[in-house]
C-alpha positions as CSV (number, residue, x, y, z in Angstrom):
1,X,95.4,17.6,-5.2
2,X,96.9,18.1,-8.4
3,X,100.6,16.8,-9.6
4,X,102.5,19.8,-11.0
5,X,106.5,19.7,-11.9
6,X,107.4,19.4,-8.5
7,X,105.1,17.5,-6.9
8,X,101.7,18.1,-5.7
9,X,99.9,21.1,-4.9
10,X,98.3,21.1,-1.6
11,X,95.7,23.9,-2.0
12,X,96.2,24.2,2.4
13,X,99.2,25.4,1.4
14,X,99.1,26.7,-1.9
15,X,103.0,28.8,-1.5
16,X,104.5,25.3,-1.1
17,X,106.3,24.6,-3.7
18,X,105.8,28.0,-5.9
19,X,107.8,28.7,-8.1
20,X,109.0,31.9,-8.2
21,X,111.6,33.3,-10.4
22,X,108.7,33.6,-13.6
23,X,106.6,36.3,-14.0
24,X,106.4,39.1,-11.8
25,X,107.6,39.7,-7.8
26,X,104.5,39.9,-6.1
27,X,103.1,43.7,-5.8
28,X,103.5,43.3,-1.7
29,X,107.9,43.7,-2.1
30,X,107.1,47.0,-3.7
31,X,104.5,48.4,-1.0
32,X,106.0,51.1,0.9
33,X,106.2,49.7,4.8
34,X,103.8,52.4,6.3
35,X,101.0,50.8,3.4
36,X,101.7,47.1,3.6
37,X,101.2,46.8,7.5
38,X,98.2,48.9,7.0
39,X,97.0,47.1,3.7
40,X,93.3,46.9,3.7
41,X,92.8,48.9,6.6
42,X,92.3,52.8,6.1
43,X,89.6,54.2,8.1
44,X,89.8,57.8,6.2
45,X,91.9,60.1,4.5
46,X,91.8,63.9,3.8
47,X,93.5,66.8,1.9
48,X,95.7,68.2,3.7
49,X,96.4,71.1,1.2
50,X,96.6,71.3,-2.6
51,X,99.3,68.3,-3.3
52,X,99.4,66.4,0.5
53,X,97.4,64.0,1.6
54,X,97.3,62.0,4.8
55,X,95.5,58.2,4.9
56,X,94.4,56.9,8.3
57,X,94.3,53.2,9.5
58,X,92.3,51.9,11.9
59,X,95.5,51.4,13.8
60,X,95.9,55.0,14.3
61,X,99.5,54.7,11.4
62,X,99.0,57.9,9.1
63,X,100.5,57.6,5.7
64,X,101.7,61.2,4.2
65,X,101.4,61.2,0.4
66,X,103.1,64.4,-1.5
67,X,101.9,64.5,-5.3
68,X,103.8,66.0,-8.3
69,X,102.9,66.2,-12.1
70,X,105.3,64.0,-14.3
71,X,106.4,64.1,-17.4
72,X,104.7,61.1,-20.1
73,X,107.7,60.8,-21.9
74,X,110.9,61.4,-19.7
75,X,114.7,61.0,-20.3
76,X,116.8,58.3,-17.7
77,X,118.3,61.5,-16.3
78,X,114.9,62.7,-15.4
79,X,113.9,59.4,-13.7
80,X,117.3,59.0,-12.1
81,X,116.2,61.8,-10.2
82,X,113.0,61.3,-9.0
83,X,114.6,57.9,-7.6
84,X,117.1,60.2,-5.6
85,X,114.4,62.0,-4.6
86,X,112.4,59.2,-3.4
87,X,115.8,57.4,-1.9
88,X,116.3,60.9,0.4
89,X,113.2,61.3,1.7
90,X,110.7,58.1,1.1
91,X,113.7,55.2,1.9
92,X,113.3,54.6,-2.3
93,X,109.8,54.4,-2.5
94,X,108.0,56.4,-5.1
95,X,105.0,55.4,-7.3
96,X,102.5,56.5,-10.4
97,X,99.6,57.7,-10.3
98,X,96.7,56.1,-13.7
99,X,97.2,60.1,-14.6
100,X,100.9,60.2,-14.5
101,X,101.1,62.0,-11.3
102,X,104.4,60.9,-9.3
103,X,103.4,60.1,-5.6
104,X,105.5,59.9,-2.9
105,X,104.8,58.5,0.5
106,X,106.0,58.8,3.8
107,X,105.1,58.0,7.8
108,X,105.5,61.3,8.8
109,X,104.1,64.7,7.9
110,X,107.4,66.9,8.3
111,X,109.2,64.7,6.2
112,X,106.0,65.0,3.8
113,X,106.4,68.9,3.9
114,X,110.2,68.8,4.1
115,X,109.7,66.9,0.2
116,X,107.1,69.5,-1.0
117,X,108.5,72.6,-0.7
118,X,111.6,70.6,-2.3
119,X,110.0,69.7,-5.4
120,X,108.8,73.1,-5.6
121,X,112.4,74.0,-6.1
122,X,113.4,72.2,-8.4
123,X,113.0,73.8,-11.8
124,X,114.1,72.9,-15.5
125,X,117.4,74.9,-17.3
126,X,113.9,77.3,-19.0
127,X,112.6,78.7,-15.3
128,X,109.6,75.5,-15.1
129,X,108.4,73.5,-12.8
130,X,110.0,70.3,-12.9
131,X,107.9,68.4,-9.8
132,X,104.8,71.0,-9.6
133,X,103.3,69.6,-7.1
134,X,99.2,70.2,-6.9
135,X,96.8,67.6,-8.3
136,X,94.5,67.0,-5.9
137,X,90.8,67.8,-4.7
138,X,88.6,70.1,-6.6
139,X,91.1,70.9,-9.1
140,X,93.2,69.4,-12.3
141,X,94.9,66.1,-12.0
142,X,97.6,65.6,-14.2
143,X,96.9,65.5,-18.3
144,X,96.8,62.0,-19.5
145,X,97.3,61.2,-23.2
146,X,99.1,58.9,-25.6
147,X,102.4,58.8,-27.4
148,X,101.6,61.2,-30.5
149,X,104.6,62.1,-33.1
150,X,107.1,61.0,-31.2
151,X,106.8,57.3,-31.8
152,X,103.0,56.4,-32.7
153,X,102.6,55.5,-36.4
154,X,98.7,56.5,-36.7
155,X,99.0,60.4,-35.0
156,X,96.8,62.8,-35.9
157,X,97.9,65.3,-33.5
158,X,101.0,64.9,-31.6
159,X,100.5,64.4,-27.9
160,X,102.9,66.1,-25.5
161,X,102.8,69.2,-27.1
162,X,99.2,70.6,-27.0
163,X,99.1,68.7,-23.6
164,X,102.3,70.7,-22.7
165,X,100.4,73.7,-23.9
166,X,97.0,72.8,-22.6
167,X,98.6,72.2,-19.4
168,X,100.6,75.4,-19.2
169,X,97.0,77.9,-19.7
170,X,95.3,75.5,-16.6
171,X,98.3,75.6,-14.2
172,X,96.8,77.5,-11.7
173,X,94.5,75.0,-11.5
174,X,96.8,72.1,-10.8
175,X,98.3,73.9,-8.1
176,X,95.0,75.7,-6.5
177,X,91.9,73.5,-5.1
178,X,89.6,76.2,-6.5
179,X,87.0,74.3,-9.0
180,X,83.4,73.2,-8.4
181,X,85.1,69.4,-8.7
182,X,88.3,67.6,-9.8
183,X,89.0,68.1,-13.4
184,X,89.9,65.6,-15.5
185,X,92.0,65.8,-19.3
186,X,92.8,63.2,-21.4
187,X,94.6,63.5,-25.2
188,X,94.5,60.5,-27.7
189,X,96.6,61.0,-30.5
190,X,93.5,59.2,-33.1
191,X,90.7,57.4,-32.3
192,X,92.1,54.3,-31.2
193,X,92.3,56.1,-28.1
194,X,95.0,54.7,-26.6
195,X,94.3,57.5,-23.4
196,X,91.2,57.9,-21.2
197,X,89.0,60.3,-23.5
198,X,85.9,58.6,-23.7
199,X,86.1,59.2,-19.8
200,X,87.0,62.1,-18.7
201,X,85.7,66.0,-18.2
202,X,87.6,67.6,-21.2
203,X,89.3,65.1,-23.9
204,X,91.5,66.1,-26.8
205,X,91.2,63.5,-30.5
206,X,93.5,63.8,-32.5
207,X,91.1,62.6,-35.8
208,X,92.3,62.2,-39.6
209,X,90.0,63.4,-42.0
210,X,90.8,61.0,-45.7
211,X,90.9,57.7,-45.6
212,X,93.8,55.8,-46.4
213,X,96.2,55.8,-49.4
214,X,96.4,52.9,-51.2
215,X,100.1,52.1,-52.4
216,X,98.4,49.0,-55.1
217,X,102.4,48.5,-55.9
218,X,103.4,47.9,-53.0
219,X,100.9,46.1,-51.1
220,X,100.2,42.9,-52.5
221,X,104.0,43.0,-52.3
222,X,104.9,43.3,-48.4
223,X,101.2,43.0,-46.9
224,X,99.2,40.0,-46.3
225,X,95.3,41.2,-48.3
226,X,93.8,38.8,-45.4
227,X,95.0,40.4,-43.0
228,X,94.7,43.7,-43.9
229,X,90.8,43.0,-44.9
230,X,90.2,41.6,-41.4
231,X,92.0,44.6,-39.9
232,X,88.9,47.0,-40.6
233,X,86.3,47.2,-37.5
234,X,83.7,48.8,-40.0
235,X,84.1,45.9,-42.9
236,X,85.4,48.7,-45.1
237,X,88.0,47.1,-46.8
238,X,88.2,44.2,-49.4
239,X,90.2,42.2,-51.8
240,X,89.9,43.5,-55.6
241,X,92.2,42.7,-58.7
242,X,94.1,46.1,-60.5
243,X,93.7,46.6,-64.0
244,X,97.4,46.1,-64.6
245,X,96.6,42.5,-62.9
246,X,98.0,43.2,-59.3
247,X,96.7,41.4,-55.8
248,X,95.2,44.3,-54.1
249,X,92.2,46.5,-51.4
250,X,90.0,48.7,-52.1
251,X,88.5,50.7,-49.5
252,X,84.7,52.0,-49.2
253,X,85.2,55.5,-48.3
254,X,81.4,56.0,-46.9
255,X,82.4,53.6,-44.1
256,X,85.9,54.1,-43.4
257,X,86.4,55.9,-39.9
258,X,90.0,56.9,-40.4
259,X,91.1,54.8,-37.0
260,X,94.5,53.5,-38.9
261,X,94.0,50.0,-38.1
262,X,94.8,49.0,-41.7
263,X,98.2,51.1,-41.5
264,X,98.6,48.7,-38.7
265,X,98.6,45.8,-40.2
266,X,100.0,47.1,-44.2
267,X,102.6,50.5,-44.7
268,X,101.0,50.2,-48.2
269,X,98.1,52.1,-46.4
270,X,99.4,55.4,-45.6
271,X,96.6,57.8,-43.3
272,X,98.3,60.7,-41.9
273,X,98.2,63.7,-43.9
274,X,99.6,67.3,-42.8
275,X,96.3,69.6,-43.9
276,X,93.7,66.7,-43.1
277,X,94.6,66.0,-40.0
278,X,93.5,68.1,-36.6
279,X,91.8,68.0,-33.3
280,X,88.5,67.1,-32.2
281,X,87.5,68.4,-28.7
282,X,85.2,66.4,-26.1
283,X,83.6,67.0,-23.2
284,X,81.2,65.9,-20.2
285,X,82.6,62.6,-19.4
286,X,83.3,60.4,-16.1
287,X,84.2,57.4,-14.5
288,X,82.3,58.6,-11.2
289,X,79.2,57.5,-10.1
290,X,78.2,60.1,-7.5
291,X,75.7,62.8,-7.9
292,X,74.6,60.8,-11.8
293,X,75.9,57.9,-13.7
294,X,79.1,57.7,-15.5
295,X,78.8,59.1,-18.7
296,X,80.8,59.1,-22.2
297,X,82.2,62.1,-23.9
298,X,80.2,64.6,-26.3
299,X,82.1,65.9,-29.1
300,X,81.7,70.0,-29.1
301,X,84.3,70.8,-31.4
302,X,84.9,68.3,-34.5
303,X,88.0,69.7,-35.7
304,X,90.6,72.2,-34.7
305,X,94.1,72.7,-36.6
306,X,97.5,71.9,-36.0
307,X,98.6,74.9,-35.1
308,X,102.1,74.6,-33.8
309,X,104.5,74.8,-31.2
310,X,101.3,76.1,-28.9
311,X,97.6,74.9,-30.7
312,X,96.6,78.2,-29.8
313,X,92.7,77.3,-31.0
314,X,92.5,74.6,-29.2
315,X,94.0,76.0,-25.9
316,X,91.6,78.8,-25.6
317,X,88.5,76.7,-26.3
318,X,89.9,74.5,-23.7
319,X,90.6,77.5,-20.9
320,X,86.7,78.8,-22.3
321,X,85.1,75.6,-21.1
322,X,87.0,75.6,-17.8
323,X,86.6,79.1,-16.8
324,X,82.2,79.3,-17.5
325,X,82.2,76.1,-16.0
326,X,84.3,77.4,-13.0
327,X,82.0,80.4,-12.4
328,X,78.1,78.8,-13.5
329,X,78.6,75.2,-11.7
330,X,77.0,74.0,-8.3
331,X,79.7,72.9,-5.4
332,X,81.0,69.1,-6.7
333,X,79.6,69.4,-9.8
334,X,81.3,68.2,-12.7
335,X,81.6,69.8,-16.3
336,X,79.3,66.9,-17.9
337,X,77.0,67.3,-15.0
338,X,76.5,71.0,-15.5
339,X,76.3,71.0,-18.8
340,X,73.5,68.1,-18.7
341,X,71.5,70.7,-15.8
342,X,71.6,73.7,-18.3
343,X,71.1,72.0,-21.2
344,X,74.0,71.1,-23.9
345,X,72.0,74.0,-26.2
346,X,72.8,76.1,-23.1
347,X,76.3,74.5,-23.3
348,X,76.9,75.7,-26.9
349,X,75.5,78.8,-26.8
350,X,77.3,79.9,-23.5
351,X,80.8,78.7,-25.4
352,X,79.8,80.8,-28.5
353,X,80.0,77.2,-30.8
354,X,77.5,76.0,-33.6
355,X,75.7,73.4,-32.3
356,X,74.1,70.4,-34.2
357,X,72.7,67.4,-32.8
358,X,75.2,65.4,-34.5
359,X,77.8,66.3,-32.0
360,X,75.6,65.9,-28.9
361,X,74.7,62.4,-29.8
362,X,75.6,60.2,-32.8
363,X,75.8,56.5,-31.9
364,X,73.5,54.0,-33.6
365,X,71.5,53.5,-30.8
366,X,69.8,57.0,-30.4
367,X,67.2,56.7,-31.1
368,X,67.1,55.1,-27.6
369,X,68.9,58.4,-25.6
370,X,67.5,61.5,-25.3
371,X,67.3,63.0,-28.4
372,X,63.9,61.5,-28.8
373,X,62.6,62.8,-25.4
374,X,60.7,66.0,-24.7
375,X,63.7,67.5,-22.9
376,X,65.7,67.5,-25.5
377,X,65.0,71.5,-27.4
378,X,67.1,73.5,-29.4
379,X,67.2,77.2,-27.8
380,X,66.7,79.5,-30.5
381,X,70.3,80.8,-31.1
382,X,71.3,77.1,-31.4
383,X,69.0,76.8,-34.4
384,X,69.5,80.0,-35.9
385,X,73.6,79.1,-35.6
386,X,73.5,75.1,-36.7
387,X,71.2,76.4,-39.9
388,X,73.1,78.9,-40.9
389,X,76.1,76.6,-40.6
390,X,73.4,73.3,-42.6
391,X,73.2,71.4,-39.8
392,X,70.1,70.9,-40.2
């Protein structure tokens, strides 16, 4: 036994003399009673209808979950409304999923259906749904995204704006379960990737195309140069002395990947640029290991413009991709699995996008991947398009 501030620690009684007024409270205090009683005892679950799930315990108890979409950025008023709904229908319990869905949990199917009906009836002044139910099963769940132009300092695109635009054109896929498999969409406003764009079926990525500008006059006065140099993950920054004797840094443009880490450390290295910034589209990622191992997303469109407020070029590509996948994929086949089955070259052909091998796989260790296999071949269409745009 070890002696602590309040006496000896007894491993046989770990809760004895436990300090409870520091750190977060025990998670069990936040669980709905039906979940707390059956923790670790769930035998099965199923989806009764879009947005409504039931979990059945070994004890025979059931927990009914109503899932609704939520905004990534909320006002206090909106949060209070969510809490009021939870108080009215769920004894005050509510949770958020990792993809920004709200889940209300009750122990009664009757209560759950009444709650679902009420959620679908609540609308904003402009007529749009406040809490549309859905996002379950073989449909699109809520789109997860980062901060964007709201308050991130290195974004190449907005987050809430393009996500709202994409969610509008795919809204029916959130409300229904008619896709071949689940659809996960994510957005990160820069390649530091605070979102899940590396492992989502479709991903939008804000991308800078120009290196950081350097304000030599300011840099040496307000920034710690060793910290700026160390901030670069590709060692593209080195300290220099300018011609007029100022301490500053230089950026190796060939190494720079426009991530903005240097700007995070030093305000004299601004990166954002209106005409140069845009949105890249990736596809084929997933976390699930069903049917095939987890996959990283692959770049399919290098850059699209930030045409606010609706990002039409972005939404057109995403909508077309979902429609083609929904029409041609087998049941339970995720978007990336479908693309690999038909071949990424054929995928680009169906999408009407120019294809080069650089888009699909450009990792440093690509020599060990399918690019060297006999299965990787250019179709006649892809070869002609790539050659025309100078990709080969």
